[in-house]
C-alpha positions as CSV (number, residue, x, y, z in Angstrom):
1,M,-37.5,4.5,18.9
2,P,-34.3,6.2,20.2
3,T,-34.8,10.2,20.3
4,Q,-31.2,11.2,21.0
5,H,-29.0,12.0,17.9
6,S,-26.2,9.9,17.1
7,D,-22.6,11.3,16.7
8,I,-21.7,10.1,13.5
9,G,-23.4,7.5,10.9
10,L,-22.0,4.8,8.9
11,I,-23.4,3.5,5.6
12,G,-22.1,0.1,4.2
13,L,-22.2,-2.9,6.5
14,A,-19.7,-5.2,5.0
15,V,-17.3,-6.9,7.5
16,M,-15.0,-3.8,7.4
17,G,-17.9,-1.4,8.0
18,Q,-19.5,-3.6,10.7
19,N,-16.2,-3.7,12.5
20,L,-15.5,0.2,12.2
21,V,-18.9,0.8,13.8
22,L,-18.3,-1.5,16.8
23,N,-14.8,0.2,17.3
24,I,-16.4,3.8,17.1
25,E,-19.4,2.9,19.5
26,S,-16.6,1.2,21.9
27,R,-14.9,4.7,22.2
28,G,-18.2,6.2,23.6
29,Y,-19.9,7.5,20.6
30,A,-23.4,6.7,19.3
31,V,-23.8,5.5,15.9
32,S,-26.4,5.4,13.4
33,V,-26.3,2.5,10.5
34,H,-27.6,2.2,7.2
35,N,-27.2,-0.4,4.5
36,R,-28.6,-1.0,1.0
37,T,-30.4,-4.2,2.4
38,A,-32.3,-2.8,5.5
39,E,-32.4,-6.4,7.0
40,V,-28.5,-6.3,7.3
41,A,-28.4,-3.1,9.3
42,E,-31.3,-4.3,11.7
43,R,-29.7,-7.9,12.2
44,F,-26.2,-6.0,13.0
45,V,-27.9,-3.9,15.4
46,A,-29.9,-6.9,17.1
47,Q,-26.8,-8.9,17.3
48,H,-25.1,-6.3,19.7
49,P,-27.8,-5.4,22.3
50,G,-27.0,-2.8,25.0
51,R,-24.8,-0.6,22.6
52,R,-25.3,2.9,21.3
53,L,-26.0,1.7,17.7
54,R,-29.3,2.9,15.7
55,A,-30.3,0.9,12.5
56,E,-32.2,3.3,10.2
57,P,-34.1,1.6,7.1
58,T,-34.0,4.6,5.1
59,L,-31.6,7.2,4.0
60,A,-33.9,10.1,5.3
61,G,-34.3,8.4,8.6
62,F,-30.7,8.0,8.8
63,V,-29.7,11.5,8.1
64,A,-32.4,12.7,10.4
65,S,-30.8,10.8,13.2
66,L,-27.5,12.3,13.3
67,S,-26.5,15.3,15.3
68,R,-25.3,18.6,13.4
69,P,-23.0,19.2,11.5
70,R,-23.8,15.6,10.4
71,K,-20.8,13.2,10.0
72,V,-21.7,10.4,7.2
73,M,-19.1,7.7,6.4
74,L,-19.2,5.7,3.6
75,M,-18.0,2.2,3.7
76,V,-19.0,1.0,0.1
77,Q,-17.1,-0.3,-2.8
78,A,-15.2,2.3,-4.8
79,G,-16.2,3.6,-8.0
80,A,-19.8,3.8,-9.0
81,A,-21.3,2.8,-5.8
82,V,-19.8,5.7,-3.7
83,D,-21.3,8.3,-6.3
84,A,-24.7,6.5,-6.5
85,V,-24.8,7.0,-2.4
86,I,-23.6,10.5,-2.5
87,D,-26.3,11.2,-5.2
88,S,-29.1,9.8,-2.9
89,L,-27.4,11.6,0.4
90,V,-26.9,15.3,-1.3
91,P,-30.6,16.2,-1.3
92,L,-31.0,15.0,2.4
93,L,-27.9,17.1,3.9
94,E,-27.5,20.5,5.0
95,P,-24.4,23.1,4.5
96,A,-21.5,22.4,6.3
97,D,-22.4,18.4,6.9
98,I,-19.5,16.0,6.2
99,V,-19.4,13.1,4.0
100,I,-16.3,10.8,4.7
101,D,-15.3,8.1,2.1
102,G,-13.6,5.6,3.9
103,G,-13.2,3.1,0.9
104,N,-10.3,2.5,-1.5
105,S,-11.1,5.2,-3.7
106,L,-9.3,6.7,-6.4
107,Y,-7.8,10.1,-5.5
108,T,-9.0,11.6,-8.6
109,D,-12.6,10.4,-7.7
110,T,-12.2,11.9,-4.3
111,E,-11.0,15.4,-5.9
112,R,-13.9,15.3,-8.2
113,R,-16.2,14.5,-5.6
114,D,-14.8,17.0,-3.3
115,A,-15.2,20.0,-5.8
116,R,-19.1,19.0,-6.3
117,L,-19.7,18.8,-2.6
118,T,-17.9,21.9,-1.9
119,A,-19.9,23.6,-4.5
120,L,-23.0,22.9,-2.7
121,G,-21.6,23.9,0.7
122,L,-21.1,20.6,2.0
123,R,-17.8,19.0,3.1
124,F,-16.1,15.9,1.8
125,V,-13.3,13.9,3.0
126,G,-11.5,10.9,1.2
127,T,-9.9,8.7,4.2
128,G,-7.7,6.0,3.6
129,V,-8.3,3.4,6.4
130,S,-6.0,0.3,6.5
131,G,-5.6,-2.7,8.6
132,G,-8.3,-4.9,7.3
133,E,-11.0,-6.5,9.4
134,E,-8.8,-6.9,12.9
135,G,-7.5,-3.5,12.3
136,A,-10.9,-1.8,11.7
137,R,-12.0,-3.3,15.0
138,K,-9.3,-2.7,17.2
139,G,-7.6,0.2,15.6
140,P,-6.6,0.9,12.1
141,S,-4.2,3.6,10.5
142,I,-6.4,6.5,9.3
143,M,-5.6,8.6,6.2
144,P,-7.8,11.5,6.0
145,G,-7.7,14.3,3.7
146,G,-9.8,17.2,3.2
147,P,-9.6,20.9,4.4
148,A,-7.8,21.3,8.0
149,S,-11.1,23.0,9.4
150,T,-12.9,19.7,8.9
151,W,-10.0,17.5,10.2
152,Q,-10.7,19.2,13.5
153,E,-14.2,18.4,13.8
154,L,-13.3,14.5,13.0
155,R,-9.9,14.5,14.9
156,P,-11.4,13.2,18.4
157,I,-13.4,10.3,16.8
158,F,-10.6,9.3,14.3
159,E,-7.9,9.6,17.0
160,A,-10.1,7.9,19.5
161,I,-10.4,4.6,17.1
162,A,-7.1,4.6,15.6
163,A,-4.3,2.2,16.5
164,Q,-2.0,3.3,19.1
165,V,1.7,3.2,19.2
166,D,3.8,4.9,22.2
167,G,0.7,6.7,23.2
168,E,0.2,8.2,19.6
169,P,-2.7,7.6,17.4
170,C,-2.2,6.4,14.0
171,V,-4.0,9.0,12.2
172,V,-2.8,12.5,11.1
173,H,-4.2,15.0,8.8
174,I,-2.8,13.9,5.4
175,G,-3.5,17.3,3.3
176,P,-6.0,18.8,1.1
177,G,-8.3,17.1,-1.5
178,G,-7.4,13.9,-2.7
179,A,-4.4,13.7,-0.5
180,G,-5.6,11.0,2.0
181,H,-6.7,8.7,-0.7
182,Y,-3.4,9.2,-2.6
183,V,-1.6,8.2,0.4
184,K,-3.4,4.9,1.0
185,M,-2.9,4.1,-2.7
186,I,0.8,4.5,-2.3
187,H,0.8,2.5,1.1
188,N,-1.2,-0.3,-0.8
189,G,1.6,-0.1,-3.8
190,I,4.2,-0.8,-1.1
191,E,2.3,-3.4,0.3
192,Y,2.2,-5.3,-3.1
193,G,6.1,-5.0,-3.4
194,D,6.5,-5.9,0.4
195,M,4.2,-9.2,-0.3
196,Q,5.7,-10.2,-3.4
197,L,9.4,-9.6,-2.0
198,I,8.1,-12.1,1.0
199,C,6.9,-14.8,-1.4
200,E,9.8,-14.8,-3.3
201,A,12.0,-15.4,0.0
202,Y,9.6,-18.3,0.5
203,A,10.2,-19.4,-3.2
204,L,13.9,-19.4,-2.2
205,L,13.8,-21.3,1.0
206,Q,11.5,-23.9,-0.8
207,A,14.1,-24.1,-3.4
208,A,16.7,-24.6,-0.7
209,G,14.7,-27.8,0.3
210,C,12.8,-26.0,3.5
211,T,9.7,-27.6,4.5
212,A,6.7,-25.4,5.3
213,P,7.2,-25.8,9.0
214,E,10.7,-25.3,8.8
215,M,10.0,-22.1,7.0
216,A,7.3,-21.2,9.6
217,A,10.2,-21.3,12.2
218,I,12.3,-19.0,10.2
219,F,9.8,-16.2,9.4
220,E,8.9,-16.3,13.2
221,R,12.5,-15.9,14.3
222,W,12.9,-13.2,11.5
223,N,9.8,-11.5,13.2
224,D,11.8,-11.4,16.4
225,G,14.6,-9.2,14.9
226,E,14.9,-6.4,12.3
227,L,12.4,-7.6,9.6
228,Q,9.9,-7.5,12.4
229,S,6.3,-6.7,10.8
230,Y,2.8,-7.6,10.5
231,L,3.4,-9.4,7.0
232,I,6.3,-11.3,8.2
233,Q,4.2,-12.2,11.4
234,I,1.1,-13.6,9.3
235,T,3.5,-15.3,6.9
236,A,4.9,-17.4,9.7
237,K,1.4,-18.3,10.8
238,A,0.3,-19.1,7.2
239,L,3.1,-21.4,6.7
240,A,2.5,-23.2,10.0
241,Q,-1.0,-23.7,9.3
242,T,-2.4,-27.4,8.2
243,D,-5.2,-28.2,5.7
244,P,-7.7,-30.0,7.8
245,D,-9.1,-32.0,4.7
246,T,-5.6,-33.4,3.5
247,G,-3.2,-32.7,6.6
248,R,-0.9,-30.8,4.2
249,P,0.4,-27.5,5.0
250,I,-2.0,-25.1,3.9
251,V,-0.2,-23.2,1.7
252,D,0.4,-26.5,-0.5
253,V,-2.9,-26.7,-1.3
254,I,-3.9,-23.0,-2.3
255,L,-3.9,-22.4,-6.0
256,D,-1.0,-20.0,-7.2
257,K,-3.2,-17.5,-8.9
258,A,-3.1,-14.1,-7.1
259,G,-5.8,-11.6,-6.9
260,Q,-5.7,-7.9,-6.8
261,K,-7.9,-4.9,-6.5
262,G,-6.4,-2.2,-8.6
263,T,-4.6,0.1,-6.1
264,G,-1.2,-1.3,-7.2
265,Q,-2.2,-0.6,-10.9
266,W,-3.3,2.8,-10.0
267,T,-0.1,3.3,-8.4
268,L,1.9,2.2,-11.5
269,L,0.0,4.6,-13.6
270,N,0.6,7.4,-11.4
271,A,4.4,6.5,-11.5
272,A,4.3,6.5,-15.2
273,E,2.4,10.0,-15.1
274,N,5.1,11.4,-13.1
275,A,8.2,9.8,-14.6
276,T,8.9,8.2,-11.4
277,V,10.6,4.8,-11.0
278,I,8.9,2.1,-8.9
279,S,10.4,-0.9,-10.4
280,T,10.0,-3.0,-7.2
281,I,6.1,-2.3,-7.0
282,N,5.9,-2.6,-10.8
283,A,7.6,-6.1,-10.4
284,A,5.1,-7.0,-7.7
285,V,2.2,-6.1,-9.6
286,E,3.1,-7.7,-12.9
287,A,3.9,-11.0,-10.9
288,R,0.2,-11.1,-9.7
289,V,-0.6,-10.7,-13.5
290,L,1.3,-13.5,-14.6
291,S,0.3,-15.8,-11.7
292,A,-3.2,-15.2,-12.9
293,H,-2.1,-17.2,-16.1
294,K,-2.0,-20.4,-14.6
295,A,-3.1,-22.6,-17.8
296,L,-0.6,-20.9,-20.1
297,R,2.3,-21.3,-17.3
298,V,1.8,-25.1,-17.1
299,H,1.9,-25.3,-20.7
300,A,4.8,-23.4,-21.0
301,S,6.5,-25.5,-18.3
302,T,6.4,-28.3,-20.9
303,R,7.9,-26.3,-23.6
304,L,10.3,-23.8,-22.4
305,H,13.6,-25.4,-20.9
306,G,15.7,-24.1,-18.0
307,P,17.1,-25.1,-14.7
308,A,14.9,-27.1,-12.5
309,G,14.4,-24.4,-9.7
310,T,16.1,-26.2,-6.9
311,L,19.2,-25.1,-4.7
312,A,20.7,-28.4,-3.9
313,G,24.1,-28.9,-2.1
314,I,24.1,-25.3,-0.7
315,D,24.9,-24.3,3.0
316,R,21.3,-23.7,4.1
317,E,22.3,-21.7,7.3
318,R,24.1,-19.3,5.3
319,F,21.7,-19.2,2.7
320,V,18.8,-18.4,5.0
321,A,20.8,-15.4,6.7
322,Q,21.5,-14.2,2.9
323,V,17.8,-14.3,2.1
324,H,17.3,-12.5,5.2
325,D,19.5,-9.7,4.1
326,A,18.2,-9.4,0.4
327,L,14.6,-9.1,1.8
328,Y,15.4,-6.2,4.2
329,A,17.3,-4.5,1.6
330,S,14.6,-5.1,-1.1
331,K,11.8,-4.1,1.4
332,V,13.6,-0.9,1.9
333,V,13.8,-0.1,-1.8
334,S,9.9,-0.8,-1.9
335,Y,9.4,2.0,0.8
336,A,12.0,4.2,-0.8
337,Q,10.3,4.3,-4.2
338,G,6.8,4.6,-2.7
339,L,8.1,7.6,-0.8
340,A,9.9,9.2,-3.8
341,L,6.7,9.1,-5.6
342,M,4.7,10.8,-2.8
343,Q,7.0,13.4,-2.5
344,V,7.1,14.1,-6.4
345,M,3.0,14.4,-6.0
346,S,3.4,16.6,-3.1
347,R,5.3,19.2,-4.8
348,Q,3.1,18.9,-8.1
349,R,-0.1,19.3,-6.2
350,G,1.1,21.4,-3.4
351,W,-0.1,19.1,-0.7
352,A,2.9,19.5,1.6
353,L,2.8,15.8,2.6
354,D,4.7,15.1,5.8
355,L,6.6,11.9,4.9
356,G,7.9,11.5,8.3
357,A,4.3,11.7,9.9
358,I,3.2,9.6,7.4
359,A,5.9,6.6,8.4
360,R,4.8,7.4,11.8
361,I,1.1,6.6,11.6
362,W,2.2,3.3,9.5
363,R,3.8,1.9,12.6
364,G,0.4,0.3,13.8
365,G,-2.9,-0.8,12.5
366,C,-2.0,-0.9,8.8
367,I,-1.0,-4.0,6.7
368,I,2.4,-2.6,5.9
369,R,3.4,-1.7,9.8
370,A,7.1,-2.6,10.6
371,R,9.7,-2.0,13.3
372,F,12.2,-0.1,10.8
373,L,9.4,2.7,10.0
374,H,10.3,5.0,12.9
375,R,13.7,5.1,11.2
376,I,12.0,6.5,8.4
377,T,10.3,9.1,10.6
378,E,13.6,10.1,11.9
379,A,15.4,10.3,8.3
380,C,12.8,12.7,7.6
381,A,13.1,14.7,10.6
382,A,16.9,14.8,9.9
383,E,16.9,15.9,6.5
384,P,13.2,17.1,5.5
385,E,14.5,17.5,1.6
386,L,16.0,14.1,1.8
387,P,16.1,13.1,-2.3
388,N,15.8,9.3,-1.6
389,L,15.4,7.2,1.7
390,M,18.2,5.0,0.6
391,L,20.7,7.9,1.0
392,A,19.7,8.4,4.6
393,P,22.5,7.3,7.1
394,F,20.7,4.4,8.5
395,F,19.3,3.1,5.3
396,R,22.6,3.5,3.6
397,E,24.5,1.7,6.1
398,L,21.9,-1.1,6.0
399,L,22.0,-1.4,2.2
400,N,25.7,-1.2,2.0
401,R,25.8,-4.1,4.4
402,C,23.1,-6.1,2.7
403,Q,24.2,-5.9,-0.8
404,P,26.9,-8.7,-1.0
405,A,24.2,-11.3,0.6
406,W,21.5,-9.7,-1.8
407,R,23.9,-10.0,-5.1
408,A,24.4,-13.8,-4.0
409,V,20.9,-14.4,-3.6
410,V,19.6,-13.1,-6.8
411,A,22.7,-14.7,-8.6
412,Q,21.9,-18.1,-7.3
413,A,18.3,-17.6,-7.9
414,V,18.7,-16.8,-11.7
415,T,21.4,-19.8,-12.1
416,A,18.8,-21.9,-10.5
417,G,15.8,-20.8,-12.5
418,V,13.8,-19.5,-9.6
419,P,12.1,-16.6,-10.5
420,V,12.6,-13.3,-8.3
421,P,11.3,-10.2,-10.1
422,A,11.2,-8.0,-7.2
423,F,14.4,-8.7,-5.8
424,S,16.2,-8.6,-8.9
425,A,14.1,-5.1,-9.9
426,S,15.2,-3.8,-6.2
427,L,18.8,-4.7,-6.9
428,A,18.9,-3.2,-10.1
429,Y,17.2,0.1,-8.9
430,Y,20.1,-0.2,-6.1
431,D,22.7,-0.3,-8.8
432,S,21.1,2.0,-11.1
433,L,21.0,4.6,-8.3
434,R,24.6,4.2,-7.4
435,S,26.0,4.6,-10.8
436,A,27.4,7.8,-11.7
437,R,27.2,6.9,-15.3
438,L,24.4,4.8,-16.9
439,P,24.4,3.7,-20.8
440,A,21.9,6.5,-21.6
441,N,24.5,8.4,-23.3
442,L,24.0,5.5,-26.3
443,L,20.3,5.7,-25.9
444,Q,20.8,9.6,-26.6
445,A,22.9,8.7,-29.6
446,Q,20.3,6.2,-31.0
447,R,17.6,9.0,-30.4
448,D,19.4,11.5,-32.2
449,F,20.3,9.0,-34.9
450,F,16.9,8.2,-35.8
451,G,14.7,11.3,-34.8
452,A,17.1,14.2,-34.4
453,H,16.2,14.5,-30.9
454,T,19.5,16.0,-29.8
455,Y,21.6,15.5,-26.8
456,E,23.8,17.1,-23.9
457,R,27.8,16.7,-23.8
458,V,29.8,16.0,-20.9
459,D,32.2,18.8,-21.8
460,R,29.4,21.5,-22.2
461,P,27.3,23.4,-20.0
462,E,24.2,21.6,-18.7
463,G,21.1,22.6,-21.0
464,E,22.9,23.0,-24.4
465,R,21.8,20.7,-27.1
466,F,23.5,19.1,-30.0
467,H,22.9,17.0,-33.1
468,T,25.3,14.7,-35.2
469,E,25.2,14.4,-38.9
470,W,25.0,10.8,-38.7
471,P,25.7,8.3,-41.5
472,E,23.0,6.8,-43.7
473,V,21.9,3.6,-43.2
474,I,20.9,1.6,-46.6
475,G,18.5,-1.3,-46.2
């Protein structure tokens, strides 16, 4: 039985938890592990002989095996499971011990848990971890919240295990309370938008007659240029994969019903609560929801009429270039909307989020890592109070350059009956933002007509309210 105390402990040995443990241990740290099913922990340690790993079948033994102040990381399912583990841990911990929730918890749950543990003299850190199984093992992007003093204690471990880009670890202290989990939630919202946009590009290329192998080559080529990103890379690989049972492209035999775990919906609710537009992300979430109604869609396909969803007779090479530009521009909108929402919440909560630093740690390890993220960091450094990412010189010029192709793609998709909700929402956001006057004047007239809600005038000082005596409507 080991006598030396471990540097950190981890509870929850699903694949993410196991890979994080191996990552931490490979950086020179001794790790104690515990799982609800004790055999899982014992088998995991047995499978990795010679490593500084220690399986503890009981929580009491697990806590006792850790050096003080104890650092306990939870990698369990968000929600009730996190509360249940914390309830079991609290009686065993001592003041100044640190509990780290590394799952995808809702940031308000994190703040509730933080308040509870702080009152007990304990420290709680909600930490976003992005990168999937591979990232957990080789280096994720890490987004820790909580007090700055706790960050200093966790910093050596987190910086050691995080992904590295240009010699910099992809981890930074995000802010107090639930800031870490909040930023991870927005990361996932942007991820929803990014993935849907790529899927719409795939649908358009397919409608133009491209085969899966041809599309694999297109995405691979795009990944060598300004669209380079993890999601573009894996898209190319997925399109090139063949199903061993049928010999067909694997994407052709996968059912078109998308799953989701809730972080995208949380992002939508937060945006609504803060009156912030995230139309690209909203379209992406709704696309997943609608995809799940497979039987209804199959039935509707025989009842609702429209174009066949094909783009015959087009200049394919030119169209591929246009889709590239439409995808690039729309991706920028997805990031811009996510950053705008973070900016609003940062001001509201007093988190002082450093958007440039957040973009910097998203360059490696995480799912939305992309070549142009350093441009976001540069834009935030040049103008810390930038009102919208789309107005930064690099992104403004990019959007101005791409918008003719963007419009052509959306117009062709609509004419051909190819659904592109995220492309369309992104373009509508772009056009709305660049419109000095929107038809909201008529909307205000309507509101004043039926509800006497009043309105402002273009020829009077801002803030003055007016009401019109509208004619009576009969019938």
